[in-house]
ZAMARGU-4260 file (C-alpha; in steps of 0.2 Angstrom, whole numbers, plus 5000, padded with zeros to 4 digits):
<rodrens>
0) 5219/5012/5092 | 5216/5020/5075 | 5221/5004/5066 | 5208/4994/5077 | 5195/5007/5073
5) 5198/5005/5054 | 5198/4986/5056 | 5181/4987/5065 | 5174/4998/5050 | 5181/4986/5038
10) 5173/4971/5047 | 5156/4980/5048 | 5156/4984/5030 | 5160/4966/5026 | 5146/4960/5037
15) 5134/4973/5029 | 5139/4966/5011 | 5135/4948/5017 | 5120/4952/5026 | 5114/4962/5010
20) 5118/4947/4999 | 5107/4935/5010 | 5093/4948/5011 | 5092/4951/4992 | 5093/4932/4989
25) 5078/4930/5001 | 5068/4944/4993 | 5071/4936/4975 | 5066/4919/4981 | 5051/4926/4989
30) 5045/4934/4973 | 5049/4919/4963 | 5038/4908/4974 | 5024/4920/4972 | 5026/4920/4953
35) 5027/4901/4953 | 5011/4900/4963 | 5003/4911/4950 | 5010/4899/4936 | 5002/4884/4944
40) 4985/4891/4939 | 4969/4889/4949 | 4972/4886/4967 | 4968/4892/4984 | 4977/4908/4981
45) 4974/4909/4962 | 4956/4912/4955 | 4950/4903/4940 | 4953/4912/4923 | 4951/4906/4905
50) 4966/4903/4895 | 4970/4916/4881 | 4980/4908/4868 | 4997/4917/4865 | 4993/4931/4878
55) 4997/4933/4896 | 4993/4930/4910 | 5002/4913/4908 | 4998/4898/4919 | 4997/4879/4919
60) 4984/4867/4926 | 4995/4860/4940 | 4980/4859/4953 | 4990/4861/4969 | 4981/4856/4985
65) 4976/4870/4997 | 4989/4864/5009 | 5003/4866/4996 | 4998/4883/4990 | 4995/4890/5008
70) 5012/4884/5013 | 5021/4890/4998 | 5013/4908/4999 | 5015/4910/5018 | 5033/4904/5017
75) 5035/4917/5003 | 5029/4931/5014 | 5039/4926/5029 | 5055/4924/5018 | 5052/4941/5009
80) 5048/4950/5026 | 5065/4943/5034 | 5074/4948/5018 | 5067/4966/5018 | 5071/4968/5037
85) 5089/4961/5034 | 5092/4973/5019 | 5086/4988/5029 | 5098/4983/5043 | 5112/4982/5030
90) 5109/4999/5026 | 5110/5005/5044 | 5127/4996/5044 | 5133/5005/5029 | 5128/4995/5014
95) 5128/5007/4999 | 5125/4998/4983 | 5123/5005/4965 | 5104/5009/4962 | 5105/5000/4945
100) 5104/4982/4951 | 5089/4987/4963 | 5080/4995/4948 | 5083/4981/4937 | 5078/4968/4950
105) 5062/4978/4953 | 5058/4978/4934 | 5061/4959/4932 | 5050/4956/4948 | 5036/4968/4941
110) 5036/4960/4924 | 5036/4942/4931 | 5021/4946/4942 | 5013/4955/4927 | 5013/4939/4917
115) 5004/4928/4929 | 4987/4928/4935 | 4982/4938/4951 | 4989/4929/4967 | 4980/4931/4984
120) 4965/4941/4978 | 4950/4941/4967 | 4949/4960/4966 | 4957/4960/4948 | 4943/4950/4942
125) 4930/4963/4949 | 4940/4977/4940 | 4939/4967/4924 | 4920/4964/4926 | 4917/4983/4930
130) 4927/4988/4915 | 4917/4977/4903 | 4901/4984/4910 | 4908/5001/4906 | 4914/4996/4889
135) 4897/4990/4884 | 4889/5007/4888 | 4882/5003/4905 | 4887/5011/4922 | 4896/4999/4934
140) 4889/5010/4948 | 4871/5004/4943 | 4874/4987/4934 | 4880/4973/4945 | 4892/4959/4940
145) 4877/4947/4942 | 4868/4957/4929 | 4882/4955/4917 | 4884/4937/4921 | 4865/4934/4917
150) 4868/4941/4899 | 4880/4927/4895 | 4895/4939/4893 | 4911/4929/4894 | 4919/4942/4906
155) 4904/4942/4917 | 4907/4924/4920 | 4923/4927/4929 | 4914/4938/4942 | 4918/4932/4960
160) 4902/4926/4969 | 4905/4938/4984 | 4904/4953/4974 | 4889/4947/4962 | 4877/4960/4969
165) 4889/4974/4972 | 4891/4989/4960 | 4908/4997/4958 | 4916/5006/4974 | 4930/5014/4964
170) 4931/5032/4958 | 4928/5037/4940 | 4946/5037/4935 | 4947/5019/4942 | 4933/5015/4931
175) 4941/5023/4917 | 4957/5013/4919 | 4946/4997/4919 | 4936/5003/4904 | 4952/5006/4894
180) 4959/4988/4898 | 4942/4981/4893 | 4942/4991/4877 | 4959/4984/4872 | 4953/4966/4876
185) 4935/4965/4870 | 4927/4949/4877 | 4943/4942/4883 | 4944/4941/4901 | 4962/4936/4903
190) 4968/4950/4891 | 4958/4962/4902 | 4967/4956/4917 | 4984/4957/4908 | 4981/4976/4904
195) 4975/4980/4921 | 4991/4973/4928 | 5001/4982/4914 | 4994/4999/4921 | 5000/4994/4938
200) 5017/4989/4932 | 5019/5006/4923 | 5014/5015/4939 | 5025/5005/4951 | 5041/5007/4940
205) 5037/5025/4938 | 5038/5028/4957 | 5053/5017/4958 | 5062/5027/4945 | 5057/5044/4953
210) 5064/5038/4970 | 5081/5035/4962 | 5080/5053/4955 | 5075/5061/4971 | 5089/5053/4981
215) 5102/5053/4967 | 5115/5062/4978 | 5112/5051/4993 | 5116/5033/4991 | 5110/5028/5009
220) 5093/5036/5007 | 5091/5030/4989 | 5094/5012/4994 | 5082/5013/5008 | 5069/5020/4997
225) 5071/5006/4984 | 5069/4994/4998 | 5053/5001/5005 | 5045/5002/4988 | 5055/4995/4972
230) 5060/4979/4978 | 5049/4977/4993 | 5042/4960/4991 | 5026/4964/5002 | 5023/4979/4990
235) 5026/4968/4975 | 5014/4956/4981 | 5000/4968/4985 | 5002/4979/4970 | 5008/4967/4956
240) 5004/4950/4962 | 4986/4955/4968 | 4984/4968/4955 | 4976/4980/4966 | 4971/4998/4959
245) 4979/5006/4975 | 4995/5006/4965 | 4989/5018/4952 | 4982/5029/4966 | 4997/5028/4976
250) 5008/5033/4961 | 4998/5048/4957 | 4998/5053/4976 | 5017/5051/4976 | 5020/5062/4961
255) 5007/5075/4968 | 5018/5076/4983 | 5034/5078/4972 | 5026/5092/4961 | 5024/5103/4977
260) 5043/5103/4980 | 5041/5122/4977 | 5026/5131/4983 | 5019/5142/4969 | 5003/5143/4959
265) 5009/5132/4944 | 5016/5118/4956 | 5000/5120/4966 | 4989/5118/4950 | 4999/5102/4944
270) 4999/5094/4962 | 4980/5098/4962 | 4977/5089/4946 | 4988/5074/4951 | 4980/5072/4968
275) 4963/5075/4961 | 4966/5060/4949 | 4972/5049/4964 | 4956/5053/4974 | 4946/5049/4958
280) 4953/5032/4959 | 4951/5029/4978 | 4943/5041/4989 | 4955/5039/5005 | 4969/5048/4995
285) 4960/5064/5000 | 4971/5063/5015 | 4986/5066/5003 | 4976/5081/4997 | 4975/5088/5016
290) 4994/5085/5017 | 4996/5096/5001 | 4984/5109/5008 | 4994/5110/5024 | 5011/5112/5014
295) 5002/5127/5004 | 4993/5135/5019 | 5005/5151/5019 | 5002/5154/5001 | 4984/5158/4997
300) 4985/5158/4979 | 4994/5141/4979 | 4980/5134/4990 | 4968/5141/4977 | 4977/5133/4963
305) 4979/5116/4972 | 4960/5116/4975 | 4956/5121/4957 | 4967/5108/4950 | 4959/5094/4960
310) 4941/5101/4956 | 4946/5101/4938 | 4948/5082/4939 | 4935/5077/4952 | 4920/5088/4946
315) 4919/5082/4928 | 4923/5065/4932 | 4909/5062/4944 | 4898/5072/4933 | 4901/5060/4919
320) 4900/5045/4931 | 4883/5051/4938 | 4877/5053/4956 | 4877/5034/4958 | 4895/5034/4958
325) 4896/5046/4973 | 4884/5035/4983 | 4893/5020/4979 | 4910/5027/4984 | 4903/5034/5000
330) 4894/5018/5004 | 4910/5008/5003 | 4917/5019/5017 | 4905/5013/5029 | 4905/4994/5028
335) 4907/4980/5039 | 4924/4976/5048 | 4936/4963/5041 | 4940/4947/5049 | 4957/4952/5056
340) 4954/4970/5060 | 4959/4974/5078 | 4942/4980/5084 | 4936/4962/5085 | 4949/4959/5099
345) 4937/4969/5110 | 4924/4956/5108 | 4936/4941/5109 | 4947/4947/5124 | 4937/4959/5135
350) 4919/4955/5130 | 4914/4971/5124 | 4900/4969/5110 | 4904/4977/5094 | 4890/4985/5085
355) 4880/4974/5073 | 4880/4987/5059 | 4895/4997/5052 | 4889/5014/5056 | 4892/5015/5075
360) 4909/5006/5073 | 4914/5018/5059 | 4910/5033/5070 | 4921/5026/5084 | 4935/5022/5072
365) 4934/5040/5065 | 4935/5048/5082 | 4950/5037/5086 | 4958/5041/5070 | 4956/5060/5073
370) 4964/5058/5090 | 4979/5048/5083 | 4980/5061/5069 | 4983/5075/5081 | 4996/5065/5091
375) 5005/5060/5075 | 5005/5078/5068 | 5012/5084/5085 | 5025/5071/5087 | 5031/5064/5071
380) 5049/5068/5067 | 5052/5082/5054 | 5049/5078/5036 | 5061/5081/5022 | 5066/5099/5017
385) 5056/5105/5002 | 5042/5092/5004 | 5032/5099/5018 | 5016/5089/5013 | 5025/5072/5017
390) 5024/5073/5035 | 5006/5078/5037 | 5000/5066/5023 | 5009/5051/5032 | 5002/5056/5049
395) 4984/5057/5042 | 4986/5041/5032 | 4994/5031/5047 | 4980/5037/5058 | 4966/5031/5046
400) 4975/5014/5043 | 4977/5010/5061 | 4959/5012/5066 | 4949/5008/5050 | 4937/4994/5052
405) 4942/4989/5034 | 4960/4982/5034 | 4968/4976/5018 | 4987/4974/5016 | 4986/4984/4999
410) 4979/4999/5008 | 4997/5001/5015 | 5002/5006/4997 | 4998/5023/5002 | 5010/5025/5016
415) 5026/5016/5009 | 5030/5030/4996 | 5028/5043/5010 | 5038/5033/5022 | 5052/5031/5009
420) 5053/5051/5007 | 5054/5053/5027 | 5071/5051/5036 | 5075/5033/5043 | 5066/5030/5059
425) 5060/5015/5069 | 5043/5018/5060 | 5051/5008/5046 | 5050/4993/5056 | 5033/4996/5063
430) 5026/4998/5044 | 5035/4982/5039 | 5027/4972/5053 | 5010/4979/5051 | 5010/4975/5032
435) 5017/4957/5035 | 5004/4953/5048 | 4990/4959/5037 | 4997/4950/5021 | 4998/4934/5030
440) 4980/4935/5037 | 4974/4939/5020 | 4981/4922/5013 | 4977/4911/5004 | 4965/4924/4998
445) 4954/4915/4985 | 4948/4899/4994 | 4943/4907/5011 | 4951/4898/5025 | 4935/4893/5032
450) 4934/4880/5019 | 4952/4875/5019 | 4956/4856/5021 | 4963/4847/5031 | 4959/4853/5048
455) 4976/4858/5053 | 4977/4870/5039 | 4960/4878/5044 | 4966/4879/5062 | 4982/4888/5056
460) 4973/4900/5045 | 4961/4903/5059 | 4974/4907/5072 | 4983/4919/5060 | 4968/4929/5054
465) 4959/4929/5071 | 4973/4931/5084 | 4991/4934/5077 | 4986/4947/5064 | 4975/4958/5074
470) 4987/4957/5089 | 5001/4962/5078 | 4991/4977/5072 | 4988/4982/5089 | 5006/4980/5094
475) 5011/4991/5080 | 4999/5005/5086 | 5006/5004/5103 | 5023/5005/5097 | 5019/5020/5087
480) 5011/5029/5102 | 5026/5024/5112 | 5038/5033/5099 | 5027/5048/5099 | 5027/5050/5118
485) 5045/5046/5121 | 5052/5053/5105 | 5064/5039/5102 | 5062/5038/5084 | 5080/5034/5081
490) 5092/5023/5090 | 5107/5035/5089 | 5118/5021/5082 | 5129/5022/5066 | 5114/5016/5056
495) 5105/5032/5058 | 5117/5039/5045 | 5104/5033/5032 | 5098/5051/5033 | 5109/5066/5033
500) 5111/5075/5050 | 5099/5089/5045 | 5085/5077/5041 | 5086/5067/5057 | 5073/5071/5070
505) 5080/5081/5085 | 5087/5069/5099 | 5070/5066/5108 | 5065/5070/5125 | 5052/5061/5135
510) 5035/5068/5134 | 5033/5082/5145 | 5019/5092/5137 | 5020/5103/5123 | 5035/5102/5111
515) 5047/5116/5110 | 5047/5115/5091 | 5038/5131/5084 | 5034/5122/5069 | 5025/5108/5078
520) 5017/5119/5090 | 5010/5130/5076 | 5003/5114/5068 | 4994/5109/5084 | 4987/5126/5086
525) 4980/5126/5068 | 4970/5110/5071
</rodrens>
């Protein structure tokens, strides 16, 4: 009997290694395909960018058709998602690799995507234009890309048409990172884009290295953390290929959470400075700040230090940027819904007319988010010891992301570092499905699918964006609520060994009113 058990263990370990090999191969091919799409130059997924002799980003004038580009990039996303899911499954089966190959692979992927133009989005061009406006001594919260374009400035010429009349919606430190890239590049748009990607590369790899350090004594959790961030093809696509500024904010928020591993005044001050910087890049990271405040709630002086640290960054940065920065950032919080956001299913399926303006829909979304936040704070499994801010920050971020009328795949950069710090649960799979669906719906990303030819390509993009993606996001929400009310966060299989026993959530019971946990009960009473 014992011999049979040993043989089963050996076979399981062998299966895990084979599965992991195939998974990492799929992830590598996925990232390589995205890099190749970037190298092909302007296409349905890559915006037009002038050449910069000797400087990245590098590309060739291949002129692929919209069909070729779309199929390549959709295949990359599907392959990468399958590889990520298979790798997570391999960890559940006992795969415990050295962290070095994963970190090296992450670095190679980051550098490769840093050296090619942005793929799947034009946002990086907006950043370059806002940075140029700031470098010329103007305010990007007042002067629009169209104003810069009319001056004949070479950087202004790359401004994407949909944003011509929009001032910057990013915080003052986001603008500072754009200004710095422009200051290093002068009137060269490609060099500005490269430096913007370089900031993201440094942030992405800093988080990857930190995750390896946090879980240095736990190979299973370290591997899972690297899969959810370091070699996650969907995160690499969002943060590095697309070049979205969310990567910078996510890194600062992540380090703010780590800074408060011990609740004291010095740590609170450091965490406050870091989270203030994250909020000064993108306002939604204030949700991380609420998580930090929750962790420090029993230490008044730490709470004061946390607030003082955040204020030390936010107050002077907004004073320098001016009042227009506040109105621009606040205005972005109330904007029209996106094509694939789930709220639109109410119109298509049940015939409920959505409001014609953003305000009423935002109000409904806010109420729904608050309700979900209460449920998640109540029923999410326990977070990691010594990092009390992770669980509430994740709960609040998830609640906002699920119901926000503004849906973008790169917004999920705020939850994956937190998820990597949490114990392994079925929420991992929900987050991956959610991100994959949103990524597919966003593509090809530059030539909007309404103009894609031939007709079958338009039809495919239309089905993905209007039906498959929003339905997948709703299913992810329903699955999360099911886990909350049943408590079946883990399967009870051997794969749950990815987290130490003391970190696993208690074996869950069906929902029968208030939880017995004193910690969770006190959280609910404090809301």
